[in-house]
C-alpha positions in Angstrom: -0.2 0.0 -0.3 1.5 3.6 -0.7 1.8 5.7 1.8 -0.4 8.6 1.4 0.8 12.3 2.3 -1.3 15.8 2.9 0.8 19.1 2.4 0.0 22.1 3.7 0.8 25.0 1.7 1.9 23.6 -1.1 2.7 26.6 -3.3 5.8 27.1 -1.0 9.2 26.6 -2.2 9.3 24.0 0.6 5.9 23.2 -0.4 6.4 22.2 -3.8 9.7 20.6 -3.2 8.0 18.4 -0.8 5.6 17.4 -3.3 8.2 16.4 -5.7 10.3 14.1 -3.1 7.1 12.5 -1.7 5.6 11.5 -5.2 9.5 10.7 -6.7 9.0 7.9 -3.9 5.9 7.0 -4.9 3.9 8.6 -2.1 0.1 9.7 -3.6 0.3 13.2 -2.6 -2.0 16.1 -2.0 -2.6 19.5 -1.4 -4.1 22.0 1.0 -3.9 25.6 1.6 -5.5 27.8 4.6 -4.2 31.1 2.8 -6.5 33.2 0.6 -3.9 33.8 -1.8 -3.3 30.5 -2.6 -1.5 29.5 -6.0 -2.2 26.0 -7.4 0.6 24.3 -8.8 0.6 21.8 -11.8 2.5 19.0 -10.5 2.2 15.5 -12.2 3.1 14.3 -8.3 -0.2 16.2 -6.9 -3.2 13.5 -6.8 -6.0 16.3 -5.4 -5.5 19.8 -4.3 -7.9 21.5 -1.6 -8.6 25.4 -0.8 -10.2 25.7 2.7 -12.1 28.0 4.0 -10.3 31.3 4.3 -11.6 32.0 8.0 -9.2 29.9 10.7 -12.0 28.3 12.6 -13.8 27.2 8.9 -10.3 26.4 7.5 -9.3 24.3 10.3 -12.9 22.4 10.6 -12.4 21.7 6.7 -8.6 20.6 7.3 -9.7 18.0 10.2 -12.5 16.8 7.9 -10.2 16.3 5.2 -7.7 14.5 7.2 -9.9 12.2 8.8 -11.8 11.3 5.0 -8.7 10.4 3.7 -7.0 8.6 6.4 -3.2 10.5 5.7 -0.3 8.4 6.7 1.4 12.0 6.6 0.9 15.7 7.0 3.4 18.1 6.3 3.2 22.0 7.2 5.6 23.7 5.1 5.0 27.2 5.8 4.6 28.9 9.5 1.2 29.7 8.5 0.5 25.6 8.4 2.6 25.3 11.6 0.5 27.7 13.5 -2.7 26.0 12.3 -1.4 22.4 13.1 -0.8 24.2 16.7 -4.9 24.8 17.1 -6.0 23.2 19.7 -8.8 22.1 17.8 -6.2 19.4 15.8 -6.7 15.9 16.7 -3.7 14.4 18.4 -3.5 11.9 15.7 -3.4 14.4 13.1 -0.6 16.5 14.8 1.4 12.8 15.3 1.2 12.1 11.6 2.7 16.0 11.3 6.3 14.4 12.7 6.1 17.8 14.6 8.1 18.2 18.0 6.4 18.7 21.1 4.1 22.0 20.8 5.5 24.3 23.1 9.0 23.3 21.6 7.2 24.6 18.3 5.8 27.8 20.2 9.5 28.4 21.1 11.0 28.2 17.7 8.3 30.8 16.4 9.4 33.4 19.1 12.0 35.3 18.0 12.5 36.5 21.7 12.9 32.9 23.0 14.8 31.9 20.4 17.3 35.2 21.1 17.4 34.6 25.1 17.8 30.9 24.5 20.9 31.2 22.0 22.1 34.1 24.6 22.0 31.6 27.7 23.7 28.7 25.9 26.6 31.2 24.8 25.9 31.3 20.9 26.9 35.1 19.7 23.4 36.7 18.3 23.8 40.4 17.4 22.0 42.4 20.1 19.0 44.6 19.1 15.7 45.2 20.7 12.6 43.2 19.4 9.4 45.9 17.9 6.3 43.7 17.7 3.2 45.3 16.5 1.5 45.7 19.6 4.9 47.5 21.1 5.5 51.0 21.2 8.4 51.8 19.0 11.8 52.3 20.2 13.0 55.6 21.1 15.6 56.0 18.8 16.1 53.8 15.7 20.1 53.0 14.8 21.9 55.3 13.1 22.6 55.2 9.0 26.0 53.4 10.2 24.3 50.8 12.0 22.4 47.9 10.5 18.8 47.6 11.1 16.8 44.6 10.1 12.7 44.2 9.9 10.8 41.1 9.4 
């Protein structure tokens, strides 16, 4: 029996590479996206493509129904959006386990830029100093001078 995989956000670079790799291994590959700007890709390795509801709750429920209806052996989250979707408390344990992800607390830490920076400093990894500015925070009192580097993500 062939392994059945669901690749989330397969229109990303990592998603397309995942589809191709799994397809070359002989897996049946379906794709699904929760992102409204999803662009369908043509690939001989894609068996079915699903566009899920744009609302987070509706999309998650559709994703869960899709998972149960098709009994996927593997679920691959290829973008941060897909990864955050897999962290939803609505995602059943069986589905999360098929995604082959680390413990949810570790995923949350990995996605938290400040936590990663703090961990790196704590274990002696050299990281540049700086201020983390989030959408909800106030901007820093002064921005770096033109001789300093400034980056935003």
